[in-house]
C-alpha atoms as one frame of an Amber mdcrd trajectory, in Angstrom:
protein
  20.324  -5.587 -19.178  19.182  -7.500 -15.943  15.815  -6.139 -16.227  15.362
  -7.002 -19.876  16.788 -10.640 -19.434  14.714 -11.034 -16.176  11.697  -9.866
 -18.095  11.979 -11.948 -20.974  12.975 -15.315 -19.497  12.172 -15.476 -15.751
   8.360 -15.622 -16.076   7.782 -18.145 -18.869   4.572 -20.239 -18.307   2.345
 -22.370 -20.202  -1.165 -21.562 -21.550  -1.184 -17.835 -21.999  -3.274 -15.720
 -24.003  -2.208 -11.720 -24.171  -2.904  -9.154 -26.899  -4.685  -5.678 -27.371
  -8.191  -4.810 -28.199  -8.791  -1.760 -30.594 -11.570  -0.176 -32.097 -12.233
  -1.299 -35.584 -12.990   2.245 -37.033  -9.749   4.200 -36.018  -7.276   1.650
 -34.414  -7.225   3.301 -30.957  -6.876   0.982 -28.118 -10.038   0.670 -26.071
  -9.275   1.026 -22.547 -10.562  -0.683 -19.313 -12.677  -3.293 -20.990 -13.343
  -7.111 -20.237 -11.469  -9.597 -21.908 -12.433 -13.170 -20.812 -12.766 -16.978
 -21.583 -16.604 -17.706 -21.464 -17.504 -19.874 -18.661 -14.309 -19.836 -16.776
 -12.515 -17.533 -14.263  -9.905 -16.593 -16.624 -10.114 -12.976 -17.707  -8.696
  -9.439 -17.395  -9.210  -5.871 -17.848  -7.323  -3.997 -20.577  -4.928  -1.371
 -19.617  -4.250   2.299 -20.801  -2.667   0.598 -23.888  -5.440  -1.594 -24.728
  -3.328  -4.325 -23.330  -4.484  -7.848 -21.509  -2.730 -10.977 -20.226  -3.790
 -13.927 -18.371  -2.060 -17.248 -18.038  -1.850 -20.893 -16.308  -4.724 -21.729
 -18.847  -5.501 -25.504 -18.832  -5.493 -27.195 -22.234  -8.699 -26.971 -24.341
 -10.913 -24.905 -26.502 -12.528 -21.639 -25.304 -14.513 -18.859 -26.486 -12.485
 -15.869 -26.118 -14.823 -12.760 -25.396 -14.545  -9.310 -25.352 -17.563  -7.062
 -24.123 -17.844  -3.196 -23.720 -20.805  -0.895 -23.658 -21.631   0.727 -27.179
 -19.550  -2.145 -29.003 -20.726  -5.326 -30.416 -19.594  -8.349 -28.265 -16.664
 -10.204 -29.765 -16.388 -13.935 -29.699 -13.559 -15.913 -31.103 -12.693 -19.522
 -30.591  -9.169 -20.382 -29.268  -7.505 -23.826 -28.618  -4.763 -24.063 -25.941
  -2.222 -26.730 -25.946   0.522 -27.092 -23.384   3.313 -24.495 -24.071   1.141
 -22.326 -26.029   1.252 -18.741 -25.996  -1.052 -16.713 -27.873  -0.914 -13.081
 -28.960  -4.199 -11.783 -30.112  -5.162  -8.487 -31.769  -8.887  -8.123 -31.154
 -11.212  -5.315 -32.932 -14.402  -3.990 -31.707 -17.060  -2.458 -33.950 -19.452
  -0.121 -32.605 -22.968  -1.277 -31.966 -25.513  -1.102 -34.672 -28.487  -2.253
 -32.655 -29.812  -0.122 -29.654 -30.482  -2.395 -26.646 -32.849  -1.288 -23.716
 -30.553  -2.737 -21.146 -26.946  -3.781 -21.716 -24.914  -3.470 -18.593 -21.349
  -4.847 -18.271 -18.908  -3.265 -15.981 -15.180  -3.589 -15.785 -15.076  -0.695
 -13.159 -16.790  -3.010 -10.480 -14.362  -5.717 -11.199 -11.461  -3.405 -11.002
 -12.804  -2.167  -7.584 -12.527  -5.758  -6.332  -9.006  -6.807  -7.497  -7.081
  -3.456  -7.399  -6.458  -1.285  -4.478  -7.540   1.963  -6.158  -6.560   4.150
  -3.113  -6.783   7.761  -3.704  -6.862   7.577  -7.359  -9.339   8.999 -10.128
  -9.350   7.564 -13.572 -10.374  10.340 -16.252 -11.510   9.980 -19.913 -12.768
  12.601 -22.282 -16.115  11.412 -21.191 -16.046  12.551 -17.734 -14.375  16.057
 -18.647 -17.048  16.777 -21.234 -19.845  16.121 -18.566 -18.819  19.475 -16.695
 -20.103  22.608 -17.677 -17.565  24.069 -20.122 -16.013  27.530 -19.826 -16.059
  29.409 -23.003 -17.332  26.231 -24.670 -14.180  24.269 -24.244 -14.101  21.383
 -21.914 -10.552  20.936 -20.192  -8.828  18.993 -17.588  -8.055  21.952 -15.405
 -11.812  22.329 -14.790 -12.282  18.942 -14.009  -9.452  18.523 -11.608 -10.941
  21.140  -9.508 -14.088  18.877  -8.550 -12.053  15.756  -7.383 -11.794  14.690
  -3.802  -8.890  16.832  -1.719  -8.023  19.369  -4.594  -8.182  22.862  -3.654
  -8.145  25.629  -6.414  -7.173  29.167  -5.064  -8.636  31.326  -7.971  -9.707
  31.755 -11.631  -6.769  34.346 -12.246  -3.283  32.826 -11.398  -4.740  30.093
  -9.297  -3.042  26.991  -8.349  -4.087  23.317  -7.492  -3.339  22.366  -3.853
  -4.064  18.723  -3.453  -4.440  17.202   0.081  -2.111  19.612   1.792   0.671
  19.807  -0.768   1.868  22.819  -2.972   1.806  22.789  -6.793   5.303  21.887
  -7.128   4.912  18.685  -4.784   2.633  17.617  -7.906   4.314  15.679 -10.550
   2.394  15.835 -13.919   3.566  13.269 -16.703   2.389  13.254 -20.407   3.168
  10.038 -22.067   6.145   9.448 -19.497   7.361  13.155 -20.208   7.677  15.761
 -17.070   5.624  18.850 -17.962   6.569  21.648 -15.245   3.824  23.703 -15.496
   0.581  22.394 -16.763  -1.819  25.239 -16.162  -2.384  28.647 -18.114  -2.318
  32.028 -16.432  -6.529  32.046 -16.484  -7.087  29.348 -14.134  -9.775  27.367
 -16.382  -7.651  26.133 -18.946  -4.819  23.466 -18.880  -2.055  22.890 -21.530
  -3.740  19.643 -22.254  -6.321  19.637 -25.362  -9.026  17.232 -24.278  -9.586
  15.792 -27.915  -6.137  14.234 -27.648  -6.305  12.688 -24.038  -6.874   8.976
 -23.793  -6.944   8.743 -20.288  -5.425  10.618 -17.022  -4.875   8.708 -13.729
  -4.848  11.488 -10.879  -3.254  10.069  -7.655  -3.961  12.267  -4.805  -1.772
  10.394  -2.168  -0.631   7.004  -1.153   0.485   5.918  -4.644   2.983   3.098
  -4.973   6.511   2.801  -5.914   6.057   3.062  -9.647   5.793   6.903  -9.154
   8.367   8.812  -7.157  10.194  12.232  -7.078   7.265  14.112  -5.807   5.638
  14.152  -2.161   2.021  14.820  -2.691   0.334  13.522  -5.836   0.657  12.421
  -9.406  -1.037  13.375 -12.620  -0.331  10.688 -15.213  -1.824  11.696 -18.723
  -1.703   9.402 -21.861  -2.691  10.965 -24.978  -4.455   8.808 -27.940  -3.074
   7.873 -31.034  -3.991   9.511 -34.573  -6.644   7.665 -36.644  -5.045   4.788
 -38.647  -7.799   4.225 -41.243  -8.897   7.777 -42.577  -8.367  11.365 -42.377
 -10.488  13.407 -39.814 -10.250  16.495 -37.476 -12.368  19.071 -35.516 -12.398
  22.598 -35.457 -14.018  24.737 -32.740 -14.339  28.425 -31.882 -15.549  30.452
 -28.944 -15.503  33.932 -27.470 -12.359  32.588 -25.355 -10.305  31.120 -28.206
 -10.136  28.695 -31.138  -8.622  25.076 -31.560  -8.160  22.761 -34.534  -7.192
  19.071 -34.926  -6.024  16.928 -37.533  -5.460  13.461 -37.684  -5.151  10.474
 -40.124  -2.741   7.760 -41.450   0.967   8.316 -42.918   0.935   4.429 -43.797
  -2.563   2.700 -43.800  -2.851  -0.920 -42.889  -3.453  -3.254 -45.801  -5.136
  -5.591 -43.855  -6.747  -5.778 -40.075  -3.885  -6.115 -37.818  -1.069  -5.005
 -40.162   1.312  -2.318 -39.327   0.588   1.360 -39.979   1.729   4.859 -39.251
  -0.690   7.542 -37.936  -0.334  11.275 -36.925  -2.200  13.593 -34.626  -1.681
  17.477 -34.573  -3.527  20.057 -32.547  -3.692  23.439 -31.984  -5.232  25.911
 -29.482  -5.139  29.659 -29.016  -6.816  32.186 -26.516  -7.871  35.789 -27.777
  -9.628  36.602 -24.659  -7.496  39.688 -24.249  -9.048  41.014 -27.560 -12.686
  39.719 -27.270 -13.228  40.820 -23.739 -12.822  44.504 -24.495 -16.265  44.014
 -26.250 -17.959  41.073 -24.693 -16.660  41.463 -21.020 -15.694  44.961 -20.882
 -17.772  45.202 -17.532 -14.888  43.109 -16.173 -12.135  45.318 -17.070 -12.477
  47.971 -19.967  -8.908  47.238 -20.781  -9.856  43.640 -21.311  -8.611  40.636
 -19.387  -5.050  40.353 -19.660  -4.597  36.572 -20.536  -3.477  34.908 -23.569
  -1.633  31.725 -24.513  -1.057  29.330 -27.694  -0.568  25.679 -27.471   0.799
  23.390 -30.115   1.170  19.525 -29.932   1.991  16.847 -32.582   2.431  12.936
 -32.166   3.463  10.085 -34.565   2.626   6.583 -33.781   4.284   3.720 -35.411
   2.604   0.269 -34.888   3.605  -2.983 -35.277   1.719  -6.392 -36.339   1.879
  -7.730 -32.980   1.008  -4.670 -31.082   4.435  -3.382 -30.186   4.256   0.663
 -30.702   6.711   3.588 -30.779   5.640   7.263 -30.454   7.332  10.380 -31.282
   5.601  13.606 -29.714   6.440  17.341 -29.218   4.744  20.438 -27.903   5.384
  24.384 -27.313   2.941  26.163 -25.001   3.363  29.822 -24.655   1.380  32.032
 -21.813   1.529  35.889 -21.502  -0.056  38.095 -19.093   0.070  41.870 -19.003
  -1.637  43.712 -15.949  -0.876  47.436 -17.393   1.077  49.506 -14.999   1.610
  46.688 -12.714   3.561  43.720 -14.364   4.227  41.615 -17.463   4.644  37.938
 -17.048   5.452  35.479 -19.798   6.276  31.826 -19.858   6.960  28.896 -22.240
   6.814  25.105 -22.099   8.530  23.125 -24.727   9.388  19.196 -24.965  10.045
  16.802 -27.346   9.946  13.022 -26.565   9.236   9.496 -27.474   7.926   6.168
 -25.684   7.313   2.616 -26.802   5.465  -0.549 -25.891   7.350  -3.698 -26.591
   5.521  -7.219 -26.778   8.008  -9.856 -26.761   6.984 -12.934 -28.880   7.972
 -15.598 -26.122   7.074 -13.817 -22.911   4.289 -12.660 -21.239   5.975  -9.618
 -19.962   4.884  -6.069 -21.409   7.754  -3.937 -21.475   7.219  -0.032 -21.738
   9.847   2.884 -21.966  10.136   6.566 -22.550  12.734   9.221 -23.201  11.932
  12.966 -23.262  13.388  16.348 -22.780  11.586  19.417 -21.658  11.752  22.810
 -20.548  10.227  25.936 -18.875  11.047  29.342 -18.559   9.187  32.317 -16.898
   9.974  35.766 -16.661   8.494  38.887 -14.579   9.053  42.407 -15.716   7.364
  45.028 -13.300   7.535  48.972 -12.578   7.807  48.587  -8.974   9.806  45.498
  -8.479  13.173  44.287 -10.017  12.821  41.807 -12.893  12.508  38.030 -11.700
  13.183  35.161 -13.926  13.366  31.127 -13.647  14.063  28.307 -16.073  14.234
  24.737 -15.637  15.223  22.081 -18.198  16.146  18.598 -18.558  15.379  14.963
 -19.541  13.807  11.986 -18.108  14.215   8.278 -18.996  12.164   5.312 -17.766
  11.947   1.333 -18.416   8.921  -0.494 -17.019   8.185  -4.225 -17.166   4.893
  -5.787 -16.302   4.063  -9.365 -15.696   0.563 -10.810 -15.261  -0.415 -13.795
 -13.150  -4.084 -14.154 -13.306  -5.307 -11.473 -11.109  -1.607 -10.983  -9.719
   0.994  -8.502 -11.207   4.558  -7.972 -10.936   6.033  -4.505 -12.161   9.494
  -3.158 -11.963  11.578  -0.794 -13.601  13.847   2.179 -13.486  13.857   5.953
 -13.961  16.872   8.463 -14.440  15.843  12.416 -14.181  18.654  14.830 -15.200
  17.818  18.770 -15.105  19.242  22.206 -14.798  17.765  25.267 -12.967  18.583
  28.947 -13.041  16.759  31.346 -10.816  16.975  35.004 -10.069  14.672  36.835
  -7.435  14.535  39.790  -5.437  12.312  39.667  -1.952  10.361  42.442  -0.663
  13.433  43.832   1.294  15.424  44.032  -2.383  17.675  41.278  -1.109  18.689
  39.141  -4.084  18.170  35.362  -4.214  19.821  33.588  -6.880  20.837  29.913
  -7.830  22.129  27.756 -10.678  22.077  23.914 -10.160  22.508  20.688 -12.247
  21.077  17.751 -10.715  20.769  13.991 -11.235  18.137  11.477  -9.811  18.211
   7.645 -10.331  15.403   5.136  -8.963  14.451   1.882  -9.395  11.467   0.078
  -7.929   9.449  -3.139  -7.702   5.777  -3.687  -6.997   3.736  -6.784  -6.477
  -0.051  -7.013  -6.623  -1.127  -9.948  -4.831  -5.161 -11.273  -5.168  -5.830
 -13.933  -2.561  -9.568 -14.477  -1.900 -11.238 -11.467  -0.529  -7.826  -9.634
  -0.007  -5.476  -7.540  -2.326  -2.199  -6.891  -1.204  -0.068  -4.535  -3.061
   3.449  -4.016  -1.180   6.171  -1.971  -3.270   9.661  -0.340  -2.931  11.332
   2.624  -4.494  15.062   3.290  -3.863  15.464   6.793  -5.013  19.273   8.321
  -5.194  19.958  12.044  -5.613  23.395  11.844  -7.000  24.068  15.655  -7.100
  23.138  15.720  -3.293  24.920  12.295  -2.820  21.676  11.368  -0.814  20.074
   7.919  -0.920  16.267   7.807   0.104  14.581   4.167   0.627  10.963   4.436
   0.202   8.559   1.736   0.986   5.011   1.736   0.159   1.994  -0.570   0.779
  -1.672  -0.614  -0.458  -4.124  -3.249   1.086  -7.946  -3.761   0.025 -10.386
  -6.313   1.671 -13.741  -7.161   0.261 -16.121  -7.385   2.929 -18.609  -8.448
   0.861 -19.491  -8.034  -2.611 -20.628  -4.500  -2.309 -18.345  -2.942   0.392
 -14.586  -2.743   0.504 -12.092  -1.531   3.163  -8.695  -0.170   1.980  -5.271
   1.256   3.136  -2.484   2.878   1.866   0.670   4.243   3.301   4.257   5.083
   2.104   7.404   7.365   2.440   8.139  10.131  -0.415  10.886  12.383  -1.417
  11.588  15.103  -4.006  14.479  17.589  -4.641  12.662  20.227  -6.734  11.116
  23.027  -4.885   9.345  26.040  -5.732  10.700  29.464  -6.223   7.978  31.258
  -4.415   6.459  31.033  -1.079   3.552  28.942   0.073   2.544  32.229   1.934
   1.703  34.014  -1.596  -2.105  34.357  -2.131  -1.446  34.682  -5.911   1.679
  34.503  -7.808   1.915  34.233 -11.602   5.681  34.127 -11.214   6.207  30.330
 -10.864   9.598  29.037 -11.101  12.011  26.234  -9.709  15.206  25.503  -7.917
  16.470  22.234  -6.550  18.358  21.332  -3.192  19.119  24.813  -2.184  22.739
  25.629  -1.481  21.875  28.470   0.931  19.784  26.552   3.506  19.907  26.831
   7.169  22.276  24.006   8.966  19.850  23.523  12.051  16.243  23.214  12.713
  14.153  24.078  15.860  10.981  21.807  16.067   7.628  22.755  17.615   8.894
  21.227  21.002  11.891  23.578  21.153  14.283  20.868  20.205  17.108  21.653
  17.853  18.379  19.174  15.182  20.845  19.345  12.351  19.803  19.553   8.773
  21.557  16.415   7.467  19.916  16.682   3.738  18.149  19.274   1.480  15.535
  16.912   0.434  11.474  17.618   0.976  10.094  14.267   2.407   6.749  13.247
   3.594   4.822  10.127   5.052   1.254   9.500   3.815  -1.304   7.327   5.611
  -4.844   7.105   3.913  -7.775   4.596   5.100 -10.873   4.389   3.021 -14.118
   2.401   2.525 -15.879   1.820  -0.684 -19.722   1.018  -0.808 -21.985   0.231
  -3.675 -25.363   1.359  -2.210 -26.986   0.183  -5.381 -25.910  -1.240  -8.696
 -25.579   2.382  -9.684 -24.848   4.440  -6.875 -21.438   4.090  -5.055 -19.792
   5.997  -1.938 -16.344   6.315  -1.189 -14.977   7.607   1.817 -11.156   8.395
   2.649  -9.579   9.704   5.463  -5.791  10.942   5.070  -2.795  12.152   6.901
   0.332  13.492   5.415   3.263  14.407   7.620   5.672  16.761   5.859   8.752
  15.980   7.776  10.929  18.658   5.828   9.966  21.285   3.384  12.006  23.988
   1.944  10.661  27.510   1.368  11.950  30.908   0.219  12.886  32.918   2.858
  10.646  35.923   3.074  12.549  37.350   6.107  15.976  37.638   4.556  17.442
  41.120   5.507  21.119  40.421   5.257  23.260  38.849   2.782  25.060  35.537
   3.698  28.615  36.829   3.921  31.458  37.155   6.584  30.514  40.473   7.554
  26.880  38.814   8.690  28.540  35.820  10.122  26.989  36.333  13.748  23.519
  37.078  12.541  21.057  34.465  13.068  20.411  32.002   9.933  16.819  32.999
   9.564  17.643  36.502   8.719  20.421  35.679   6.183  19.636  32.537   4.364
  17.832  32.423   0.895  15.738  29.305   1.857  14.234  28.065   5.191  13.424
  24.633   6.497   9.613  23.965   7.499   7.519  20.849   8.566   3.693  20.449
   8.245   0.760  18.500   8.450  -2.278  17.958   6.427  -5.165  15.941   7.311
  -8.903  15.297   6.509 -11.594  13.301   5.201 -13.316  13.304   1.394 -16.509
  11.825   0.413 -17.556  11.019  -2.757 -20.970   9.843  -4.197 -21.601   8.668
  -7.694 -24.819   7.893  -9.993 -24.413   7.076 -13.413 -27.218   5.560 -15.209
 -28.370   5.876 -18.709 -29.286   9.758 -19.222 -28.414  10.850 -15.807 -24.996
  11.544 -14.088 -24.543  12.841 -10.892 -21.154  13.633  -8.699 -20.994  14.762
  -5.264 -17.922  15.657  -3.213 -17.503  16.879   0.004 -13.796  17.529   1.544
 -12.733  18.622   5.101  -9.302  19.486   5.617  -6.722  20.750   7.891  -3.342
  22.346   6.977  -0.606  23.798   9.112   3.187  24.628   8.860   5.899  25.272
  11.297   8.677  27.556  10.201  10.867  27.079  13.153   9.439  30.233  14.983
   5.758  30.002  14.726   2.903  27.707  13.384   0.520  29.080  10.650  -2.117
  28.231   8.287  -0.892  28.093   4.613  -3.001  29.876   2.273  -4.690  27.070
   0.729  -6.055  25.848   3.914  -9.719  25.701   3.012 -11.619  24.010   5.736
 -14.840  23.019   3.734 -15.028  22.418   0.057 -18.249  21.163  -1.679 -18.622
  20.098  -5.596 -21.947  18.953  -6.920 -21.988  18.133 -10.591 -24.898  16.799
 -13.031 -25.402  16.042 -16.335 -28.986  15.004 -18.118 -29.126  13.707 -21.835
 -32.706  14.134 -23.647 -34.339  14.607 -26.605 -35.544  11.874 -29.496 -31.986
  11.180 -30.576 -30.546  12.078 -27.122 -28.726  14.884 -28.869 -29.403  17.326
 -26.099 -27.374  17.545 -22.995 -27.668  20.282 -19.731 -25.064  19.991 -17.204
 -24.222  22.015 -14.055 -21.500  22.365 -11.523 -21.662  24.188  -8.044 -18.773
  24.743  -5.990 -18.818  26.039  -2.176 -15.615  26.579  -0.301 -14.986  28.253
   3.120 -12.648  31.210   3.243  -8.878  31.022   2.799  -6.484  32.477   5.459
  -4.871  35.695   5.100  -2.663  38.341   7.067  -4.788  41.286   8.405  -3.427
  44.762   8.513  -3.091  46.326  12.100  -2.067  49.726  11.097   0.001  51.958
   9.229   3.042  54.064  10.237   5.781  56.192   8.660   8.737  53.826   7.825
  12.395  55.636   7.484  14.784  53.770   5.653  17.570  55.921   7.206  19.571
  56.528   3.795  22.221  58.650   5.370  22.978  56.511   8.468  22.773  57.583
  11.869  22.843  61.113  10.394  19.625  60.944   8.915  17.435  64.013  10.212
  14.070  61.889  11.184  12.324  65.005  12.162  12.165  66.692   8.811  12.654
  63.556   6.327   9.450  61.938   4.433   9.599  58.377   5.223   7.499  55.645
   3.139   4.087  54.218   4.175   4.734  51.156   6.446   2.506  48.506   7.412
   1.852  46.806  10.788   0.765  43.176  10.226  -1.306  40.895  12.237  -0.121
  37.464  12.931   0.524  35.425  10.035  -2.792  34.136   8.182  -4.901  34.592
  11.409  -7.836  36.279   9.256 -10.036  34.360   6.852 -11.414  35.465   3.592
 -15.214  35.520   2.787 -16.975  32.140   1.673 -16.566  31.056  -1.996 -19.353
  29.894  -4.204 -20.005  29.684  -7.980 -22.476  27.958 -10.249 -21.706  27.084
 -13.919 -24.513  25.911 -16.357 -24.077  24.425 -19.719 -26.511  23.394 -22.587
 -25.230  21.362 -25.602 -26.738  20.536 -28.979 -25.368  17.785 -31.318 -26.250
  17.193 -35.071 -24.992  14.338 -37.084 -24.065  14.365 -40.740 -23.451  10.778
 -42.024 -21.178   8.511 -39.813 -18.189  10.546 -39.061 -19.350  14.142 -39.133
 -20.741  16.095 -36.117 -21.946  19.780 -35.191 -22.025  20.687 -31.772 -23.160
  23.930 -30.260 -22.363  24.925 -26.845 -24.144  27.815 -24.833 -22.647  28.268
 -21.244 -22.558  30.778 -18.470 -19.644  30.655 -15.740 -20.575  32.138 -12.218
 -24.224  32.235 -13.249 -25.717  34.116 -10.521 -22.414  36.703 -10.739 -21.377
  35.783  -7.061 -18.687  38.361  -5.982 -15.958  36.122  -4.855 -12.950  37.802
  -3.410  -9.574  37.882  -5.403  -7.666  40.141  -3.303  -8.036  43.380  -1.192
  -5.319  46.170  -1.810  -3.907  46.641   1.569  -3.367  50.416   1.152  -6.595
  51.904  -0.774  -8.747  48.976   0.898 -10.053  48.491  -2.615 -11.640  44.815
  -3.120 -10.723  43.026  -6.354 -13.243  40.135  -7.211 -12.686  36.848  -9.040
 -14.103  36.636 -12.555 -18.159  37.708 -12.599 -20.875  36.312 -14.757 -19.319
  35.282 -18.385 -21.907  34.054 -20.695 -20.236  32.519 -24.116 -21.317  30.543
 -26.962 -19.119  28.055 -29.021 -19.337  25.822 -31.955 -17.402  22.729 -32.990
 -17.264  20.567 -36.101 -16.001  17.123 -36.261 -15.212  15.353 -39.506
């Protein structure tokens, strides 16, 4: 009640203009575009909802203007009087005239007035500039070219962001938590590109608006269905097929009237079947991956821009390594969110409520079965108030979840946990623009009710505009989380990806690198971030961004692979590291990322170089985690050509230094002494034992891969489009290492050259 009353009444000001900008053809918001009063300093950039607000406007008549590349400029006369508050819905029409040069950049204005530290904003346009795999552009492929992001493999690979493991990355879709956003074959995510409106990827140093994770945030917003007419898209390729339908359930009678729309998408993979014929040189039994994704959303839009959404999804995966293991998982969720525009207040109110679940099972001939599940709800309220270029944002979040985990380690010791937990959080953020300086202090109060643990988390963002083209920036903060992964950071590839919360069976003391022993006073994972960077516009079209970062993981929880005794009274005298299910670790991640971008007319070029250092201390030894890739390079280019600009060629080249791994030192006969001290070891046959070298002291060979793509588009009328997509993954068939069989010394490689031809029709 305090939040709502504070938002509605505390900030009333004279001379306020607020509203939304929409695309006239389909009613969808137009994001990140300029709205301003002509000839004045009053203006704003629309957010992900298409919302804008600026205030403290002196009385008088003004021309309210909206400019955006590809659309006709909108100009509307408004008259402001003392105490006036305008709520405007503005509609842009696509340009009917092609101009030789027309350049309006909201991106540069946002760079001057926002900290924008370690964040990349992604739209479907950027995703589609990458070479597509199997004819399908996908967010998972784009994430792999971002600075500081390490991807560990085409099959069962995971994303590691600036030293953080996958469980330390929080993934949100319209405010709903998605616990596993990637499919078994690492080329695809669960998010259909055609339903994405925007994705904000924070690789570190994020402000107090986000919490519950200690490494990164992926905040994905989906678009609304077409409010004016029925439409859709159908696509097919050797990897799979997809379909999308959208349209109005209730059309607006006039421009700006209320409406109801829907959007539905379905995607399935049949690579396990087509690969037997098309890619039998990879595996005669076929590639063992298949998945099915279903998503639906209904939007209720009011006459003043207020909006309410209902949505749901069901994502399933199955992997069948014949004779080795069968793994399956399922993501399910339903949720709602809303945007509320109070009539007499400049505050924008947003909220969400969602339920989601994830479950994974693994069956193997050689190992005991494993299973893990997590389900729960999350609820949030956010209030945003705009004061010219300044902004106040505050809100609350509640998360409740339940986990169920069962696992056997390599010594056949069972590790299991069932847990319920609740998290409560409140935050406030203030963005202050003063001359050349932007200051963004924020604070998050995170309370883990089930653990009775309070975590105060101050954050700070700062930017200084040295010149019009050169900017310095800094971000720092403290972060915590309760959720941990049910697999070890030492596993190279592990498709069994489960979750546990605040482990009960955790060691009570921890010895640091200096030999000092401390008590373990909480069960949380915690980290501190410090990031320093600079942005420089070399020319109007070439920009350079450099960021150096340091993440100190002050406490991590990891699965104890060294457990050899049950934790009971009989073993009470045993060391904790030999009987506890989970162990405490600390770690460091540091590095520097360089990003260069060129985007003008028909040419797009993106270059990223990342230098990273990662280490972990487990109480006994320091080791390099499996994602410690020292050098990583991504080059992306796209060129549009043809009389009607309907041809496009693009390419991506990735180079990465080798991952660490633990080497074999030798083999020996391993006796299990099944008959105790009476075992006749002179005549008994033992198992094959492996003597390992020091943990992760070796390095795998370097990785590099070239992907190419050629697209052709043909238009039929104003709303129909045909696209043919010819692509090749791993164009020069580089033999990149997947893993070695330690016993037979056989080498298994990542995916070889994979040509594909895909087609899609939009109507």
